[in-house]
Structure formats: structure tokens, C-alpha cells
C-alpha positions in Angstrom: -5.9 -21.1 86.2 -8.9 -21.6 88.7 -11.8 -23.5 87.2 -9.3 -25.8 85.1 -7.7 -25.5 82.0 -8.8 -22.8 79.5 -10.5 -24.2 76.4 -9.2 -21.9 73.6 -11.1 -21.6 70.0 -9.6 -21.1 66.8 -9.5 -17.2 65.3 -11.1 -17.0 61.8 -12.1 -13.9 60.3 -12.7 -12.3 63.4 -14.7 -14.6 65.1 -13.4 -17.2 67.8 -14.7 -20.6 66.4 -15.5 -23.7 67.9 -12.6 -26.3 66.4 -14.2 -29.2 64.2 -11.8 -31.6 65.8 -12.4 -31.0 69.4 -9.6 -30.1 71.5 -6.2 -31.5 72.9 -4.1 -31.3 75.8 -1.3 -28.9 76.1 0.9 -30.3 78.9 3.7 -28.2 81.3 6.9 -30.1 80.4 8.0 -29.5 84.1 4.9 -31.1 85.9 3.3 -33.1 83.0 -0.1 -31.2 84.3 -2.4 -30.1 81.6 -2.3 -26.2 81.5 -4.7 -25.6 78.5 -6.8 -27.0 75.8 -5.9 -26.1 72.2 -8.2 -26.2 69.2 -8.0 -29.3 66.9 -8.7 -27.2 63.2 -10.0 -29.2 60.3 -8.4 -28.6 57.0 -11.6 -26.7 55.7 -11.3 -24.3 58.6 -7.3 -23.7 57.8 -8.8 -22.5 54.2 -11.6 -20.6 55.6 -8.7 -18.8 57.8 -6.6 -18.2 54.7 -9.6 -17.0 52.7 -10.5 -14.6 55.6 -7.1 -13.3 55.5 -7.3 -12.6 51.6 -10.6 -10.8 52.1 -9.0 -8.7 54.8 -5.8 -7.9 52.6 -7.8 -5.7 50.2 -8.3 -3.1 52.9 -5.5 -3.5 55.5 -3.0 -3.4 52.8 -4.4 0.1 51.7 -4.5 1.6 55.2 -1.6 4.2 56.1 1.6 3.3 58.0 0.2 5.4 60.8 -2.6 3.2 61.3 -0.7 -0.1 61.1 1.9 1.3 63.7 -1.0 2.5 66.2 -2.4 -1.1 66.2 1.0 -2.9 66.5 1.9 0.0 69.6 -1.5 -0.7 71.1 -1.0 -4.4 71.0 2.4 -4.1 72.6 0.6 -1.8 75.6 -1.8 -4.6 76.0 0.6 -7.3 76.2 2.6 -5.3 78.7 -0.5 -4.8 80.5 -1.2 -8.4 81.1 2.6 -9.2 81.3 2.3 -11.3 84.2 -0.5 -13.4 83.2 1.3 -13.9 80.0 4.3 -14.8 81.5 2.5 -17.5 83.9 1.1 -19.1 80.3 4.5 -19.1 78.7 6.2 -20.7 81.4 3.7 -23.3 81.9 3.4 -24.6 78.4 7.2 -24.3 77.7 8.8 -25.2 81.0 11.0 -22.4 80.9 12.8 -20.9 84.1 11.0 -17.5 85.3 13.8 -15.5 84.0 13.5 -16.9 80.4 9.6 -16.9 80.3 9.8 -13.1 81.3 12.8 -11.8 80.1 13.6 -14.0 76.4 9.9 -14.8 75.9 7.4 -12.2 77.0 9.4 -9.2 76.9 11.1 -9.9 73.7 7.8 -10.5 72.1 6.7 -7.0 73.1 9.6 -5.3 71.9 9.1 -6.9 68.6 5.7 -5.2 68.3 7.1 -2.0 69.5 10.1 -2.2 66.9 8.1 -3.0 64.0 5.2 -0.2 65.0 8.3 1.8 64.3 9.2 -0.1 61.3 5.6 0.6 59.8 6.9 4.2 59.3 10.2 3.3 57.5 10.1 4.6 53.8 9.4 1.8 51.2 10.5 3.8 48.5 14.1 4.1 46.8 14.6 6.6 44.2 16.7 5.3 41.4 18.8 7.6 38.9 16.9 8.9 35.9 18.0 7.2 32.7 18.3 8.9 29.3 16.8 6.6 26.5 17.2 7.5 22.9 13.9 7.1 20.5 13.3 3.5 19.2 11.1 0.5 19.0 10.2 1.2 22.8 9.0 4.6 22.2 10.3 8.3 22.1 13.4 9.8 23.5 13.3 11.0 26.7 14.1 11.0 30.3 12.8 8.3 32.4 12.4 8.3 36.3 12.0 5.2 38.5 11.6 4.2 42.1 11.7 1.0 43.7 8.7 0.1 46.1 8.4 -2.3 48.7 4.8 -3.6 48.6 2.9 -6.3 50.9 3.5 -10.1 49.7 -0.2 -10.7 50.6 -1.5 -13.5 52.8 1.3 -14.9 54.9 1.1 -18.3 56.8 3.3 -17.6 59.9 4.3 -21.3 61.3 6.1 -21.2 64.6 8.6 -22.9 66.7 7.9 -24.3 70.2 11.1 -23.3 71.8 9.9 -19.4 72.2 6.1 -18.9 71.9 6.5 -15.3 72.0 9.3 -14.0 70.4 9.1 -16.0 67.4 5.8 -15.3 66.4 6.1 -11.7 67.2 8.8 -11.5 65.3 6.7 -13.0 62.4 3.3 -11.5 62.8 4.5 -7.8 63.7 6.6 -7.3 60.6 4.1 -9.1 58.1 1.4 -6.6 59.5 3.5 -3.6 59.6 4.2 -4.0 55.8 0.4 -4.3 55.2 0.2 -8.3 55.0 -2.4 -10.2 56.8 -1.5 -13.5 58.2 -2.5 -17.1 59.2 -0.7 -18.2 62.3 -0.1 -21.8 62.9 1.8 -22.3 66.3 3.8 -25.2 67.3 1.3 -27.9 68.8 3.4 -28.3 72.1 2.8 -24.5 73.2 0.2 -22.7 71.3 -1.4 -21.0 74.1 0.7 -17.8 74.0 -0.2 -17.0 70.8 -3.9 -16.9 71.6 -3.1 -14.3 74.0 -1.0 -12.2 71.4 -3.9 -12.9 69.2 -6.7 -11.3 71.8 -4.1 -8.3 72.4 -4.2 -7.6 68.7 -7.9 -7.9 68.3 -8.5 -5.6 71.3 -6.0 -3.3 69.8 -8.1 -3.1 66.9 -6.7 -5.3 64.1 -9.8 -5.5 61.7 -11.5 -9.0 61.5 -9.5 -11.4 59.1 -5.9 -9.8 59.6 -4.7 -12.0 62.2 -6.2 -15.6 62.0 -5.0 -18.4 64.2 -5.4 -21.9 63.7 -3.9 -24.9 65.5 -3.9 -28.9 65.3 -1.4 -31.6 66.9 -2.0 -33.4 63.3 0.4 -32.2 60.5 -2.7 -31.8 58.2 -3.0 -28.4 59.8 0.0 -27.1 58.9 -0.1 -28.9 55.6 -3.2 -26.9 54.7 -2.0 -23.7 55.6 0.9 -24.0 53.2 -1.1 -25.3 50.5 -4.2 -23.0 50.7 -4.3 -21.2 47.0 -5.0 -17.8 49.1 -1.8 -18.1 50.8 1.2 -16.1 49.0 4.2 -16.6 51.6 5.0 -19.1 54.2 7.5 -18.0 56.9 8.2 -21.1 58.8 11.0 -21.5 62.1 11.5 -25.4 62.6 13.6 -28.3 61.5 15.3 -28.6 58.2 13.4 -31.5 57.4 9.9 -30.0 57.6 11.3 -26.9 56.0 12.1 -28.9 52.9 8.7 -30.4 52.6 7.2 -27.1 52.9 9.8 -25.8 50.2 8.4 -28.5 47.7 4.9 -27.3 48.3 5.6 -24.0 47.8 7.7 -24.5 44.6 4.2 -25.7 43.2 3.0 -22.6 43.1 6.2 -20.3 43.4 5.1 -19.1 46.9 7.5 -16.7 48.8 9.2 -18.3 51.5 11.2 -17.2 54.7 12.7 -20.3 56.8 15.2 -20.2 59.7 16.0 -23.8 60.0 18.4 -26.1 62.0 21.7 -25.5 63.2 24.8 -27.1 64.3 26.7 -23.9 65.6 30.3 -24.4 65.4 32.4 -22.2 68.3 36.4 -22.2 67.2 38.0 -21.8 70.0 41.9 -20.9 69.6 44.8 -21.3 71.7 44.9 -17.7 72.4 41.4 -17.3 73.3 40.0 -16.2 76.9 39.1 -19.5 78.0 36.6 -18.2 80.8 34.6 -16.1 78.2 34.5 -19.1 75.6 33.2 -21.3 78.3 30.5 -18.8 79.6 29.4 -18.6 76.4 29.3 -22.3 75.1 27.6 -23.2 78.6 24.6 -21.1 77.5 23.7 -24.2 75.6 23.2 -26.2 78.7 21.0 -23.5 80.1 19.1 -21.4 77.5 15.7 -23.2 76.7 17.5 -26.4 77.8 19.4 -26.3 74.7 16.3 -26.2 72.7 17.8 -23.3 70.5 18.9 -23.4 66.9 21.9 -20.7 67.5 23.3 -22.5 70.3 27.3 -23.3 69.7 26.5 -27.1 70.4 29.7 -28.1 68.2 33.0 -26.7 69.7 36.1 -26.9 67.8 38.9 -26.8 70.1 42.7 -26.1 69.1 44.7 -28.8 70.8 47.2 -26.2 72.9 43.7 -25.5 75.1 41.6 -28.5 74.3 41.9 -30.4 77.6 41.7 -27.2 79.8 38.7 -26.3 78.0 36.9 -29.6 78.4 38.0 -29.2 82.1 36.4 -25.7 82.4 33.4 -27.0 80.7 33.0 -29.9 83.2 33.3 -27.5 85.9 30.8 -25.1 84.5 28.4 -27.9 84.6 28.4 -27.9 88.2 26.6 -25.0 88.5 23.9 -26.4 86.4 21.1 -27.1 88.4 18.7 -29.2 87.0 14.6 -29.3 88.0 11.5 -27.5 88.3 11.9 -24.4 86.7 10.0 -22.8 89.5 12.1 -23.4 92.1 14.6 -20.6 93.0 18.4 -22.0 91.9 17.2 -24.0 88.7 19.3 -23.2 85.7 18.2 -26.1 83.5 14.4 -26.9 83.0 12.8 -29.6 81.3 12.8 -30.1 77.2 9.4 -29.7 75.5 7.9 -33.3 75.5 8.5 -37.0 76.6 9.3 -37.9 73.0 11.9 -35.0 72.7 13.5 -36.2 75.7 13.7 -39.6 74.4 15.3 -38.3 71.2 17.9 -36.3 73.0 19.0 -39.4 75.2 19.1 -41.5 72.4 21.7 -39.1 70.8 23.6 -39.3 73.8 23.6 -43.0 73.7 24.7 -42.8 70.0 27.6 -40.8 70.9 29.0 -43.4 73.2 28.5 -46.1 70.5 30.5 -43.8 68.3 33.4 -43.3 70.3 32.7 -40.2 72.4 33.8 -39.8 76.1 31.2 -38.7 78.1 32.5 -36.4 80.1 29.6 -35.3 82.3 25.6 -35.8 82.2 24.5 -39.0 80.3 21.9 -40.2 82.5 18.5 -39.2 83.2 17.6 -37.0 86.1 15.9 -38.8 89.2 12.3 -37.0 89.0 9.1 -38.5 89.3 7.5 -36.2 86.7 8.7 -33.8 84.0 10.8 -34.4 80.8 14.4 -33.6 82.3 17.7 -34.4 80.5 20.9 -34.1 82.2 23.4 -31.4 80.5 26.2 -33.6 78.7 29.4 -33.0 77.4 30.8 -35.2 74.9 34.5 -35.1 74.4 37.2 -36.7 71.8 34.5 -36.3 68.8 35.3 -36.5 65.6 33.6 -34.4 62.9 32.0 -37.7 60.7 30.3 -38.7 64.3 26.4 -38.1 64.1 26.4 -36.2 67.1 28.6 -33.8 65.6 26.9 -33.6 62.6 23.0 -33.4 63.4 21.1 -31.1 65.4 20.5 -32.6 68.6 18.4 -29.7 70.0 19.0 -30.4 73.7 21.5 -29.5 76.4 24.5 -31.7 74.7 27.7 -30.1 73.4 30.2 -32.0 71.5 33.8 -31.1 71.4 36.3 -31.7 68.5 39.9 -31.2 68.6 41.7 -29.3 65.6 45.5 -28.5 65.2 45.6 -25.2 63.0 43.5 -22.5 61.5 43.1 -23.9 58.1 41.8 -27.2 59.6 39.4 -25.3 62.2 37.8 -23.5 59.3 37.7 -26.7 57.3 35.9 -28.5 60.1 33.6 -25.5 61.0 32.3 -25.8 57.3 32.0 -29.5 56.8 28.7 -29.2 58.0 24.9 -29.2 56.4 24.0 -26.2 58.5 25.3 -22.6 58.6 23.2 -20.5 60.8 25.5 -19.1 63.3 29.0 -19.8 64.4 31.4 -18.3 66.8 35.2 -17.4 66.8 37.0 -17.0 70.3 40.5 -15.6 69.8 43.0 -12.9 71.4 43.5 -12.2 68.1 41.0 -9.9 66.7 42.4 -9.7 63.3 42.7 -13.4 63.0 39.1 -13.6 64.2 37.6 -11.5 61.5 39.8 -13.5 59.1 38.3 -16.6 60.1 34.8 -15.3 60.3 35.0 -14.1 56.4 35.5 -18.0 55.5 32.9 -19.6 57.6 29.7 -20.4 55.7 27.2 -19.1 58.1 24.7 -16.6 58.2 26.1 -14.9 61.5 29.3 -15.0 63.1 30.0 -14.1 66.8 33.4 -13.0 67.6 34.2 -13.3 71.3 30.5 -13.4 72.0 27.2 -15.2 71.9 25.5 -12.0 71.9 23.1 -10.5 69.2 22.7 -7.4 67.7 19.1 -7.2 66.9 19.1 -5.0 63.7 21.5 -7.3 62.2 20.0 -9.8 59.5 19.4 -13.1 60.7 19.1 -16.5 58.7 21.5 -19.3 57.5 23.4 -20.6 54.7 22.9 -24.0 53.3 20.4 -26.2 55.2 19.6 -23.4 58.0 17.2 -21.4 55.9 16.2 -19.2 53.2 15.8 -15.4 53.4 16.9 -13.0 56.2 14.7 -11.3 59.1 15.1 -9.1 62.3 15.5 -5.2 62.2 14.5 -3.7 59.0 15.3 -6.8 56.9 12.3 -8.5 58.5 10.5 -5.6 56.8 12.0 -6.3 53.4 11.4 -10.2 54.0 7.6 -9.4 54.0 7.7 -7.3 51.1 7.7 -7.5 47.3 9.7 -5.1 45.0 7.7 -3.3 42.6 9.4 -0.8 39.9 7.4 2.2 39.1 8.8 4.1 35.9 7.4 7.2 34.2 9.0 9.7 31.6 10.3 12.7 32.6 
């Protein structure tokens, strides 16, 4: 990044535009160095972006699926061409380790554009059985054919999370464009630089002016304008439940469509007959993966009493391999969290756990570094399900362990939560694992794995969200069903 940090501009209607509110600094969480200057949009500029998207929708929505697929494929090629530079930006603004920045951020973002280039070619029509109608007030007797067709929703505001500035925006923008929608992208204020790189690739790939617009800002007013604009037909949001609730209130006034992936407090039920090493390896990813800043993490471990102490012991031993430090240094497993404010928030939860009576088995103290927003991976044992540390999303490298006696109690504890995104069941009895999964009030259940199938629907029950995306389900989420009926 020679010549100082890059100063970005807003993308509105195909033009790179100077922001009305100047710029704010994007900081590397590992070093606290400024890595870029992000534009501070005004409310008026956000409304201009939405108006540009509405104007572009008239033509983009009428392009052929092949044309849309070609743009998305070319964009993926361009992102891959600039892979190294993109990975450097992602690591710098998120504090991710090289493996995470390359493999889980940029590479996943590219693969999602390729997936939805194919997705643009998926059939949007579903033929329905003909219906025989007798003569009556509705008209003559006849046989009526019908087809259900998915049409684009219109202008979609995509508000993305800070924990993955490539995969998360790609998972919104690519399927929305594939379906013929236009977008206004509002990235998380902490790490918006990757989204500008994505937008430049789309522009170079031939996305017409106004099809993709990017507005940023450190103030909530930018996101609020992007949601409230009368030109916006749908809001796709990934982030906290509290913000999602506020967005839902605004969308409700105009009955805008919503897709929301919100908070999680994933329960991992570990039964007496489980492969403990496998369970620990899965649960342990909470400490390392994005430094615990991931809504799908198994942060609430429900351990059957027969293996409770051994599980705590094995998790403690696992922490010995969790080297905390500069993500650019070889051997680092746990990098920083996104900001000083978030570090303080995570630490306050650990202190709260102490006061609530949890046993701090490991961690709990700030790592001794001169710079950077580091949190020690922390294991809290002897918790109860009514503790705030067991009920609220901490979004950091903190795992709580709660004991349970039998299957009935384990299921009850797992479901005793405001959240329902992803739960996990670890058991040697596969029949029991599937039986338990059927009773869990969660959008997804992992059985003896924390792995994901990237064609399976993703989303939450309860306060973990509204709607489903990933795979073809994302295409459905960004479409409206239209019924077309004709006489035979």
C-alpha cells in the first residue's frame, strides 16, 4: 500500500463519487494502523444510490439469464486475477489469519459468484397441474393452465456483517443480481474496503451503471437511509438481532421484503457416547475461527454429566494450541477481534461470567501486546442456562459449558434460548442424534460435525432471523412468485 492508505469513493449510478461527509479511517485490528479511508456518505447520497438502482432495474431485470451469468462469471475471473491483493486487503481490515483471509474470505467470495453465475441459468418457472373450471360468475367453463414464475423483487439493499467482508456480501449481491435485481450495498463500517474491490470487479466485468451501488459510513444514518428509501423493495441484512429488529420495524411500514441472518448462541449437545476428540475439535473452532466472531459457532456446550469433566479437560488442553498473536506471524491461530470497543465488550462478558458464578478454566485475561485488539480464548465451566453468558451472544472466543443429565433435559436446555441458528449433536448413536435434531428449534443441525453443505438452506428460527439463503434457496429469497394463468 505504497503512497499511504487508499481513499475510496462511493459508487452511485456507475460513477465513483466523492462523499459529502469526507472520510473515516479503517484500522487494522492487529496493528491499529490505518489501512484505508472509507467514504462517509450523506443521507441524500444514499437516496441517490437507491434511485440509480431503481432506474437500472428497468433494463437489468429484462436482460437474459445468459447475460447476467456472463457478468457474474467475468467478475469472478477478475476477483481471482487480483486474488493476492484482495487477500491483503481482507487481512488488513479484519485481522484474519492468512488462511482465513485467503481460503474463507476471498476464495469463498469468488466461489459464490461462480455459483450464482450458474444459478442465473436455473429455471424460474414451475408448471402447475391444469384445473377444470365449470361455468360460473368467473367466466366460461374450461381447462385452465398455470405456471408459477419467480420474478426479481426490485431494488435490494444489502447490509453486510464485519466478520467476512467477501463471503457475506458475495452471498447477497451475486444471487440478487442473478435473479435480475439491482443492489445498494452498505458494508459494515469496520471493514468496507473489500466490498469496493468487489464492486470494481463487477464494474469491469460489465455490470451496467446503477446495477451495483456502494455506500458506506461510520454513522447509523447511512444504513437507516438505505433501508428507509422509498425506492428500496427488499432489505437483506446480516448482523445483530437488535439491529435486525429495528430494520424490521422500518420495513414493516412499507411491507418491504426481508432476508435476515441474525444472532446465534449455538448449542452443542455432547452425549456420554460421543467421540470426545471429534467434539472438542469442532467446538474448539469457536476459539480460532474469526476469533469467535461467527454466529454459527458452537459457543454453548451442553455436556452430559458422564463426560462433563473429561470434556472440560480436553477443551482446556485444546486451548494450549491456540496461539494468540499477530495473524501475519507463522503459527498464530487466534488473531484480534475487530475493534477496541468489541474487545472491551467481550472482556466485560467474561467478567460478568465470573460474577454469575462461572468457573474460568482458561483465559479471562487480556494478552500482553502493545498494539492490537486481542482477547484470550476463554473457557467458562460450571455454567447454568440462566446466566447471561449462556443466553446472550458474546461474538468472541468464549465458550460456556453447561451440564445436563438426560436427553430430555439436554433438548430442553438447547431450546431454552432466544436464538435458533445452528445447533450441533455429538453422539455415537446416530439414531438418537437424528431424533434429537428433529426436536431442536434451530435452522440447521450438525450431527457429529460443524461442517456445512453449501447447497443446504441457511437461516434461523426465533430471533436468529427471517428467511433462508445459500444454494438455490438464495435465488428464491431474492425472487417474488408470480402466478400466470391461461385458458386451455
